[in-house]
N, C-alpha and C positions, 0 to 999 in steps of 0.2 A: 629197801626203797630205792636208794641210789648206790653208786659204787662205794662211796665213802662209808655209808652205814653198814656195809657188808664186811668191812675190815674188822679185825679182832680188837684193836684199841678202841674203836668207836662203839662196837658192841658192848664192850666193858663199861663205857660211859652210860649207855642207856640202862644198863642193869643196876648201876650204883646210885642213880638219881642225883648225882652231884658232879659239878664241873669246877675244877680248881684252876689256878693260874698255870700250873704245869700242864694240865689238860689242854688249855688254850694254846700254849706254846706248841704242843704236839699237833693240834689241829691246824694251826697256822702253817706248820711245816708240811703237813700232808696236802692241805688244800691248795697252797700256792707253790707247791714243788715244781709243777710243770708250767706255771704262769697262766694257767687257764682254770677258771672255776666253771665246772660243768653243771648242767641241770640236776644230775643225780647228786652231786655234792651239795648244791643249794638245798635240795629237798632233804638231804640228810641233816643239814644244819637246822632246818626247821623242825625236824623230828626231835633233835636234841633240845632245842629251845622249848618245845612244848612238853617234853617228858621230864627234864631235869628241873627240880624245884629249888635246889640249892646251887646257885650259880655265882661265881666270883665276879668281881668288878671288871675284870678284863674281858668277860664273855661278850657283853653287849656291843662294845666297839668293834670287836672282831667279827661278830655275827653280821652287823650292819655293813661293815666293809666288804666282807666276802660275798654276801648276797647281792649287794649293790654292784659289785664288780661283775657278777654274772649277768644281771638284768640290763645294766647300762653299757658295759664295756666289752663283754664277750660275744653277745649276739650281734649280727651284722644287720645294717651298718652300725658301727660303734657310736654310742651316744644317742641313738634313736630307739626309743622303746616302742616295740611293735604292739599292735592290738592284742596279739596272742600272749605276749609276755605280760602286758598290763592285766589281762584277764586272769592269767595264772597267778600273778601276785595277789590280786584281790581275792581270788578263791582261797589261796593259801593262808592269808592272814585274817580272813573273815569268819566269824561265827554269828549267824543270824544277822548278817549285814554290818557287823561291828567288829572293830579291832579290840581285843581285850588284853593286849600286852603292851606295856610301855616300849619295850624293845622293838616290837613289830611296828608300832606307830612311828618310832624314830626311823626305822627302815623305810617306811613309806615316804616320809618327808625327805629323807636323805636321797632317795632315788629320784624324786622330783627335782631336787637341787642339783644333782649331778648330771641329769639328762639334758641333751640339747633340745630334744622335743619329745613329747609323749601325748597319748590320747587325752583329750580334754577331760573326760570323765574321771581320770585318775586324780587330778587336782580337786575336782568337785567331791570325789569320794573322801579325800583327806580332810577337806573342809567339813564334810558331814560328820566326821569323827569328833571334831571340836564342837559342832552343833549338838550332837548327842550329849556330850559331857556338860556343856553350858546349860542347855535347856532341861535335860532330864536327869543330870547327875550320873550318867552311865558311861562306861568305857574306861580306857586306861588312865585318863586324867583324874579319875575319881579314886584310884587305888591308894593315893597318898593321904586321902581324907581332907584335902585342902580346898576342894572345890565346893562352891555354894550354888546349887542348882538355881537357874533363873537369873544369874548375875555373871557378868563378864569381868574377870579380874585381869590384872596386867599380864599375868602368865599366859592366859588364853589369847589375849590380843597379840602378844609376841609370837605365839605359835601360828595364829592366823596370818600374821604378816609374813612369817617365814614361808608358809605355804604359798602365799600370793607372790612373794619374791621369786619363787622357783620359776625357772625359764620355760618349762615344758608346754603348757596348754595349747595343743594343736599347732605348735610352731609360731604362735601369735603372742606377743608380750602384752597385748591389751587384755584387760579382764574379760573373761567370757561370760555369756549369759548364765550358764549353769553356776558359775562361781558367784555371780551377782545375786542369783536366786537364793543361795544358801545364806549370804550375808544379810539379805533382807529378812529372811526367816528368823535369823538370830536376833536381829534388831527388833522385830515385832514381838518376839517371845520374852525379851528382856527389857522392854520399854519402861516398865515401872520400877526397875531396879536402879541402885546407885552404882552404875557401871564405872569402871576405870575410865578417866577422861581420854585415854589414848584410843578407846574404841571409837568415839565419835570422829576423831581425826582419820582413822583408817577407813571407817565406813564411808565418809563423805568423799574421800579421794578415790576409793575403789569404785563406787557407783558412778562418780563423774567420769572416771576413766572408761567405764563400760559404755555409758550412753553417748559420750562425746568422741570416742575413738573408734567406734565400731564401723564407721563408714569407710575405713581403709587407710586413714592416716597412720603412719608408723610412730607410735609414742616412744618416749624414752623407756629405758629398762624399768621393770616393775620396781626394782630396788630404789631407783631414783624417784619414780613417780609416787611411790607410797612411803617415802622416807618419813620416819617419825618426826613430827613437829607438833607442838601444842597448838593445833590448828584453830580450835574454837577459842582458846584463850587469847590468841593474837587477833582473831577476827572480831570478837565482841569488845565493846559495844558499837564501835564506829567503823568496822571493816578496815581497820588499820593494819599496819605491819604486813605479815605474810599474805593475808587475805586480799588486801588492796593491790599487792603486787600481782596476784593471780588475776584479778578482774580488770585491771586498768588497761591492759593491752590485748585483750582477746586471748585466743588459744595459745599463741606463741608465748605470751606472758605467763600462762599457766605452766608451760614447760620450764621456763626460766625460774619461776618461783619454786618449783620442785627441787631446784638445785641451788647450792650456794655458789657465789661467783667463782670460787676456786675450782668448782667441779664442772664448769661449762667447757666442754671440749670443742676444739675447732671443727672437728668433723661433724659434730651435731649441729653447729651453727651453719655450716655449709649445706648440710642435708635439709635443715629447716628452711633455708632460703630457697633451695631448689624445689621444695615440696609445698610452697606457700599456697598455691591454688588448691592442691589436694587437702591441705589443712583447713582451708575455708569450708570445703565441702564436708569434711569430717566433723567439724565442730557444730555443724547444723544438725540438730536432732530431728530424725525423720518420724513419720507417723507411728511406725511400730514401736520405736524406742519411747516416744512420748506416751503412747497408750500403756505400754508396759510400766513405765515409771508412775503414771497417774494411778493405775490400778493398785500398785504396791504402797502408795502413800495414802490410800483410802479414798481416792477420787474426790477429795474435798469434803467428805462426809464426817470427818473427825478433826479435832485440833491437830495442827502440825507439831511434831516433836522437834526438839532443838536441832538435832543433827539433820533432820529432813529440811528444816528451814534454812540451815546453812547450805545444804546441797542445792536447793532451789535458788537461793540467792546467787550462788556461784554460776549456775546455769543461766540465770537471767542476765547477769553481767557479761558472761563470756561467750554466749552463743549468739551469732548474728541473726539467726532466724528462729523464732519460737513457734512451735507447732500449736495450733488452737487447742489441742487436747490438754495442754499444760497451762493455758492461760488462767483458768479459775484458780489453780494452785499458786501460780506466780503472782497473781493479784494480791495474795495474802502476805507476801513478803515485801519489805520496803525496797 
């Protein structure tokens, strides 16, 4: 397949169906000997991962490190995942559109975390893997037998947050429409379940980030903007605490509320002051965004869910101009 798999030591590994700690030491020496992980070597490692059923604990970290090094750091320009490499990765780890190995899922997420930028569909593809597991009970998250289809547990929220924190999406640190679509689908399919409370926090912040930042304002990093806080616990029942800090001063207050006082950096303060006019434009939800959001909340034809009510309340308080398409829904929140 590649040059590594043609070597005698690796050929031996494929035949014995087992990878030991000593084998990983040998592979690490061969793969990183020249400081470059080639396409052939990456393909060879995939072949080993798929054929060896008995793998030591050292294998997964090595596999993820080596293949990430090829995808993110060896192809030019370094740190930028090309469309070709993104397509290659998805083809290599997919079986009927799904990742079926925990190691390969970890690779996908790690690649997103390490890249400076990547095609937007790569992040959406990673989110889809969690959606498959949460909604249908399919995919690598189900292998441990701990997943309950139709319900979002803390582990799944943590994985979703990790994917959304990743820098890549088309070089834009705002949540993309493709990502927001997946999150709404998960929310709709699990609405009747007793989801972990952290899901509501992540959902509200992510969708608000999409609809209010898509006009061009540069938001804080995803990690800051989506930092875990017990959003709904602090918001209810009187919009106190964190929620009131978000809604009291418009969009700039939302940015400040995402950060604790010790995390506000001077360069962000200067950048926010310089971009004040652009921020006012960005926080205004336009017709396309309003119609998109209204359609996904049911267009007013069903009762609002708790996290949807929190999202609409945030928008009502923070956005200076409300598009008429959202008015029927906003009239339902205090």
